[in-house]
C-alpha positions in Angstrom: -55.5 90.5 6.7 -53.5 90.5 10.2 -55.4 90.8 13.5 -54.4 94.2 13.9 -55.3 95.4 10.5 -58.9 93.6 10.9 -59.5 95.5 14.1 -58.6 99.2 12.4 -60.6 97.9 9.3 -63.3 97.1 11.4 -63.2 100.5 13.6 -62.8 102.3 10.4 -65.8 100.4 9.0 -68.0 101.7 12.2 -67.0 104.9 11.8 -68.0 105.4 8.3 -71.5 103.7 8.9 -72.2 106.0 11.8 -71.4 109.1 9.7 -73.4 107.8 7.0 -76.3 107.5 9.6 -75.5 110.8 11.1 -75.7 112.3 7.6 -79.4 110.8 7.0 -80.4 111.9 10.2 -79.0 115.3 10.0 -81.5 116.3 7.2 -84.1 113.9 8.1 -86.8 116.5 8.5 -85.4 118.8 5.3 -88.6 118.4 3.3 -92.3 118.2 4.3 -94.2 115.5 2.6 -95.0 115.1 -0.8 -98.2 113.5 -2.3 -96.9 110.0 -2.3 -95.4 110.4 1.3 -99.0 111.7 2.2 -100.5 108.9 0.8 -98.4 106.3 2.6 -99.3 108.4 5.8 -103.1 108.4 5.0 -103.0 104.5 4.1 -101.0 103.7 7.6 -103.3 105.3 9.6 -103.2 103.0 12.8 -106.5 104.1 13.9 -108.1 102.0 11.1 -109.0 98.4 10.8 -107.1 96.0 8.4 -110.1 96.1 5.8 -110.3 99.9 5.9 -106.5 100.1 5.4 -106.6 97.5 2.4 -109.3 99.7 0.9 -107.3 102.9 1.2 -104.5 101.0 -0.6 -106.6 100.0 -3.5 -108.0 103.4 -3.8 -105.0 105.8 -3.6 -101.5 103.8 -3.8 -102.6 100.9 -5.8 -99.5 100.9 -8.1 -97.5 99.7 -5.0 -97.5 96.7 -2.9 -99.2 96.8 0.5 -96.2 95.5 2.6 -94.4 98.9 3.3 -97.5 100.4 4.4 -98.7 97.6 6.4 -95.3 97.8 8.2 -95.5 101.8 8.8 -99.2 101.1 10.0 -97.6 98.9 12.7 -94.8 101.1 13.5 -97.0 104.1 14.2 -99.6 102.0 16.2 -96.6 101.5 18.7 -95.2 104.6 18.4 -97.5 108.1 17.4 -99.4 109.0 14.4 -97.4 112.0 13.3 -95.4 112.9 10.2 -91.9 113.0 11.8 -92.4 109.9 13.4 -93.1 108.2 10.2 -89.8 109.5 8.6 -88.0 107.5 11.5 -89.2 104.2 9.7 -87.2 104.6 6.5 -84.2 106.1 8.3 -83.9 102.8 10.2 -84.3 100.9 7.0 -81.4 102.9 5.2 -79.4 102.8 8.2 -79.5 98.9 8.4 -78.7 99.0 4.6 -75.3 100.8 5.4 -74.4 98.3 7.6 -75.1 95.5 5.2 -73.5 97.2 2.4 -70.3 96.7 4.1 -71.2 93.1 5.1 -71.9 92.0 1.3 -68.8 93.7 -0.1 -66.6 91.9 2.4 -68.2 88.4 1.9 -67.7 89.4 -2.2 -63.8 90.1 -1.5 -62.3 89.5 1.9 -60.0 92.6 1.9 -60.2 96.1 2.5 -62.5 96.9 -0.3 -65.8 96.7 1.9 -64.4 99.9 3.4 -64.4 101.9 0.0 -68.2 100.3 -0.7 -69.5 101.4 2.8 -67.9 105.0 2.1 -69.5 105.2 -1.1 -73.1 104.1 0.2 -72.7 106.5 3.2 -72.1 109.3 1.2 -74.7 108.7 -1.6 -76.9 111.4 -1.9 -79.6 109.2 -3.5 -79.4 106.5 -0.7 -79.6 109.4 2.0 -82.7 111.2 0.2 -84.8 107.6 0.0 -83.8 107.1 3.6 -85.7 110.1 4.4 -88.7 109.4 2.3 -91.8 107.7 3.6 -92.1 105.4 0.9 -91.0 101.6 0.2 -87.4 102.2 -1.3 -85.3 102.1 1.6 -87.0 98.9 2.6 -86.5 97.7 -0.8 -82.7 98.5 -0.7 -82.3 96.6 2.8 -84.0 93.6 2.0 -82.7 93.3 -1.3 -78.8 93.4 0.4 -80.0 90.9 2.8 -81.2 88.6 0.1 -78.5 88.9 -2.2 -75.9 88.2 0.9 -77.9 85.2 1.8 -77.8 83.8 -1.7 -74.3 84.3 -2.0 -73.7 82.8 1.4 -75.5 79.5 0.5 -73.7 79.5 -3.0 -70.3 79.6 -1.3 -71.2 76.7 0.8 -72.0 74.8 -2.5 -68.9 75.9 -4.2 -66.8 74.6 -1.1 -68.8 71.4 -1.1 -69.9 72.5 2.4 -73.5 71.9 3.8 -75.7 75.2 4.4 -78.1 74.7 7.3 -81.9 74.9 6.5 -82.1 77.9 8.9 -80.1 80.1 6.4 -82.4 78.6 3.6 -85.5 79.2 5.5 -84.0 82.9 6.2 -83.4 83.2 2.5 -86.9 82.2 1.4 -88.6 84.4 3.7 -86.3 87.4 2.9 -86.8 86.7 -0.6 -90.7 86.7 -0.5 -90.6 89.8 1.6 -88.2 91.5 -0.8 -90.3 90.8 -4.2 -93.3 92.0 -2.0 -91.9 95.3 -1.5 -91.5 96.0 -5.0 -92.1 93.9 -8.2 -88.9 95.3 -9.9 -87.0 93.5 -7.2 -88.0 90.1 -9.3 -85.2 91.2 -11.4 -82.8 89.9 -8.4 -84.8 86.6 -8.6 -84.4 86.3 -12.4 -80.8 87.0 -11.8 -80.2 84.5 -9.1 -82.1 81.5 -11.3 -79.5 82.7 -14.2 -76.4 82.8 -11.8 -77.7 79.3 -10.7 -77.9 77.8 -14.1 -74.5 79.4 -14.7 -73.1 77.4 -11.4 -74.6 74.3 -12.7 -73.3 74.3 -16.7 -69.9 76.6 -16.1 -69.0 75.7 -12.6 -70.3 72.0 -12.6 -71.8 73.0 -9.0 -75.5 72.0 -8.4 -76.8 73.9 -5.6 -80.2 71.7 -4.5 -80.8 73.9 -1.4 -81.3 77.0 -3.7 -83.0 75.1 -6.5 -85.5 73.7 -3.9 -86.2 77.2 -2.4 -87.1 78.6 -5.5 -90.4 76.8 -5.4 -91.6 78.2 -2.1 -90.3 81.7 -2.9 -92.4 81.6 -6.0 -95.3 80.0 -4.6 -95.6 82.4 -1.5 -95.1 85.2 -3.7 -97.8 84.6 -6.0 -100.0 83.6 -3.1 -99.6 87.0 -1.7 -99.2 89.0 -5.0 -101.0 87.5 -7.6 -104.1 89.6 -7.8 -101.7 92.9 -7.7 -99.7 91.4 -10.2 -102.4 91.0 -12.6 -103.8 94.3 -11.8 -100.4 95.8 -12.6 -100.3 93.8 -15.9 -103.5 95.4 -17.0 -102.2 99.2 -17.0 -101.4 100.0 -20.8 -99.4 102.8 -19.3 -97.8 104.2 -16.1 -97.3 107.7 -14.4 -94.0 107.1 -13.6 -92.0 105.9 -16.4 -89.2 106.6 -18.7 -88.8 105.6 -22.3 -85.7 104.5 -23.9 -84.1 107.7 -24.9 -84.4 108.9 -21.4 -82.8 105.9 -19.5 -80.0 105.5 -22.4 -78.6 109.1 -21.3 -76.3 107.6 -18.7 -78.5 104.8 -17.7 -80.1 106.7 -14.7 -76.6 107.6 -13.4 -76.7 111.2 -13.1 -79.9 110.7 -11.1 -78.4 108.0 -8.9 -75.0 110.0 -8.2 -76.5 113.7 -7.8 -75.1 115.2 -11.3 -74.3 114.5 -14.8 -70.5 114.8 -14.3 -70.6 112.2 -11.2 -73.0 110.0 -12.8 -70.9 109.6 -15.9 -67.9 109.2 -13.4 -69.3 106.4 -12.0 -70.7 105.0 -15.1 -67.4 105.2 -17.1 -65.3 103.7 -14.0 -67.7 100.9 -13.7 -67.6 99.8 -17.4 -63.8 100.5 -17.5 -63.3 98.2 -14.2 -65.4 95.4 -15.7 -63.9 95.4 -18.8 -60.2 95.6 -17.2 -61.5 92.6 -15.1 -63.4 90.8 -17.5 -61.5 87.4 -17.0 -61.7 87.5 -13.2 -65.5 88.2 -13.2 -65.9 85.0 -15.5 -64.3 82.9 -13.0 -65.8 84.4 -9.9 -69.2 83.3 -9.0 -70.1 86.6 -6.8 -68.9 89.0 -9.4 -70.6 87.2 -11.8 -74.1 87.5 -10.0 -73.5 91.2 -9.5 -72.9 91.8 -13.1 -76.2 89.8 -14.0 -78.2 91.9 -11.4 -76.7 95.0 -13.1 -77.7 93.7 -16.9 -81.1 92.5 -15.9 -82.0 95.7 -14.1 -82.1 97.5 -17.6 -82.7 94.6 -19.8 -86.0 93.3 -18.2 -87.7 96.4 -17.8 -86.6 97.4 -21.6 -87.9 94.2 -22.7 -91.4 94.9 -20.9 -91.5 98.2 -22.2 -91.1 97.1 -26.0 -93.6 94.4 -25.5 -96.2 96.3 -23.4 -95.7 99.6 -21.9 -92.6 101.7 -20.5 -92.3 101.0 -16.7 -88.8 101.6 -15.7 -88.1 104.5 -13.4 -84.7 105.2 -11.3 -86.2 104.4 -7.8 -87.8 101.2 -8.7 -84.3 99.9 -9.3 -82.6 101.5 -6.3 -81.3 98.1 -5.5 -78.9 98.5 -8.6 -76.6 100.4 -6.0 -75.4 97.2 -4.9 -73.7 95.5 -7.7 -72.4 99.4 -8.8 -71.1 100.1 -5.5 -69.6 96.7 -4.6 -68.0 95.9 -8.4 -66.5 99.4 -8.3 -65.1 99.1 -4.8 -63.9 95.1 -5.4 -62.7 95.4 -8.9 -60.6 98.4 -7.9 -58.7 96.4 -5.9 -58.1 93.7 -8.5 -56.2 96.1 -10.5 -52.4 95.1 -10.1 -50.9 98.4 -11.0 -51.0 100.5 -7.8 -51.0 104.0 -9.8 -54.1 102.9 -11.6 -55.7 101.6 -8.5 -55.0 104.3 -6.4 -55.7 107.0 -8.9 -59.4 105.5 -9.0 -59.9 105.2 -5.5 -58.7 108.6 -4.7 -60.5 110.0 -7.6 -64.0 108.6 -6.6 -63.1 109.3 -2.9 -62.5 113.1 -3.6 -65.0 113.7 -6.2 -68.0 112.0 -4.3 -66.9 114.2 -1.1 -67.2 117.3 -3.2 -70.4 116.3 -4.7 -71.7 115.2 -1.4 -71.0 118.6 -0.2 -72.6 120.4 -2.7 -75.9 118.2 -2.3 -76.1 118.6 1.3 -75.4 122.0 2.2 -76.6 123.2 -1.6 -79.8 121.2 -1.0 -83.2 123.0 -2.2 -86.6 122.3 -1.4 -88.9 120.8 -4.0 -91.6 119.9 -2.1 -94.6 122.3 -0.5 -93.1 123.6 2.8 -96.8 123.6 4.7 -95.3 123.6 8.1 -93.1 126.6 7.3 -96.1 128.4 5.8 -98.0 127.8 8.7 -95.4 129.1 11.2 -95.2 132.2 9.0 -98.8 132.8 8.9 -98.9 132.4 12.7 -96.2 135.1 13.2 -97.4 137.3 10.4 -101.2 137.0 10.6 -103.8 137.1 13.5 -105.9 135.1 11.5 -106.4 131.7 12.8 -108.3 129.7 10.3 -106.2 127.8 8.1 -108.3 126.0 5.1 -106.7 123.2 3.1 -107.1 122.9 -0.7 -106.4 119.0 -1.5 -104.5 118.4 -4.8 -107.0 116.5 -6.2 -110.8 116.1 -5.9 -112.1 113.8 -3.3 -108.7 113.4 -1.7 -108.0 113.6 2.2 -104.1 113.4 1.6 -102.9 116.8 2.5 -105.5 117.6 5.3 -104.6 114.3 6.9 -101.1 115.2 6.8 -101.7 118.9 8.2 -104.1 118.0 10.6 -101.7 115.4 12.4 -98.6 117.5 12.5 -96.9 118.5 15.9 -99.3 120.0 18.1 -96.9 122.9 18.5 -97.4 123.9 14.9 -100.9 123.7 14.9 -101.1 125.3 18.2 -104.1 128.0 18.7 -105.1 127.2 14.8 -108.3 126.0 13.3 -107.6 123.5 10.5 -110.4 123.1 8.1 -110.8 120.9 4.9 -111.7 122.8 2.0 -115.4 122.5 0.4 -117.8 125.3 -1.1 -119.7 125.8 2.0 -116.8 126.5 4.6 -115.8 127.9 7.0 -118.8 128.5 8.9 -118.8 131.1 12.0 -115.7 133.0 10.7 -114.9 136.2 9.7 -111.6 135.5 7.8 -109.6 132.4 6.6 -106.4 131.7 5.1 -106.6 129.6 2.2 -103.6 127.2 1.4 -102.6 125.4 -1.8 -99.3 124.0 -3.2 -99.3 125.1 -6.7 -96.0 123.7 -8.4 -97.6 123.5 -11.8 -100.7 124.6 -14.0 -102.4 121.2 -13.6 -103.2 121.9 -10.0 -106.1 124.3 -9.3 -105.5 126.6 -6.5 -108.1 129.2 -7.7 -110.9 130.2 -5.4 -113.3 132.9 -6.5 -114.4 135.9 -4.5 -118.1 135.4 -3.6 -120.8 138.0 -2.2 -119.8 136.7 1.0 -116.0 136.4 0.8 -113.5 138.9 -0.4 -110.0 138.3 -1.3 -107.5 140.5 0.6 -104.1 139.2 0.4 -101.9 136.3 -1.5 -98.8 135.0 -0.2 -96.6 132.8 -2.2 -93.8 131.2 -0.3 -92.3 127.8 0.0 -94.0 126.3 -2.6 -97.4 127.1 -1.1 -99.9 129.5 -2.0 -101.9 131.2 0.5 -104.8 133.5 -0.1 -106.6 135.6 2.9 -110.4 135.8 2.6 -112.7 138.3 4.6 -116.3 138.6 5.3 -117.4 141.4 2.9 
């Protein structure tokens, strides 16, 4: 590309990224926390010692590695232990991911394809939502992109018979260990890279000694920090968040990834068409072949584990699949020689994605309990200031901890009380709050000789019952 085109492309790139960042920020606090976010927030309490934090992790968040909650704990220690502040951390990871989508895409194919990749990533409702959720998935996406970029960078040096610096290899080792320690499903990337290294050796006749040597410390360090966690996870005979084969075959999760069944199949068929159309190019291109391997292994390896042990695959666990999908669609579109077909695919993807993005953003509905809205409503509607919080599960402190640490303006003049059978004391009345999404969560509090139910409010996916002294 000429220097003028490069400068224009760079300007477009930054504009697209900042639009994506703005979109994430625009609805950053659209929803309150759901249970798993409250879980991370509870575990990451910065006032606790490291030992106490680890105990909380083992008690309530045992299916996830410790890394994200540890980073969140440190972040909240230097900022403020408040839910809205906690949301800034995944927002940061998601924003960095948008930058690296374009960087990795440009490395794969050095033309304007990176603009389409960045655009599709920046308006992806799935990436936006998980960049707003206080869980490890935006961190997983960010580390996965950087990991793949470093691997491609080192491999590119090998293909050109150039030496890759030890510092780059060291960075690759550290990022890989962090990546795999965020979620065990990211080990799919490691298996893909090992398979790709073997492909370089036996097909391209290029031996990558630095990459081969780096696998040893990566595996050693990963097992050093995660061995007990892995053994514990393998011991489970079933997982709460998993889908069987029939659920996944219906579009390979693409309808969930891209906001609707229609958009999911548009992306799926587009990807398959482009891979088939450019199959000869993919075979001889080391970067394309790596991305295809990651895509295939992202389904194949969890399926195999599901057949051998138990179904484990869930869409959020493989959020990094956006990397091969978006980059392959963008770059392979530019490989098409027919300008009519090429521009039709690109324009159709842009228009349909923008339309879907508009519907998803401005037609978005809350699916999580809006405790803050209910509390604000009760403050305005009622003079009763005692708010009793019912936990979703017995012996849990997640909901109470979340509401207790909300912004002071929301809790102003209120008395927040954790539910038990003997409370509230020294009160004439209280509002009993509970989230009631389905029948498995018990929100019933029976009247007693002391307390009489006077009123019930059901709003914002929260049930509020007013009890007064008999």
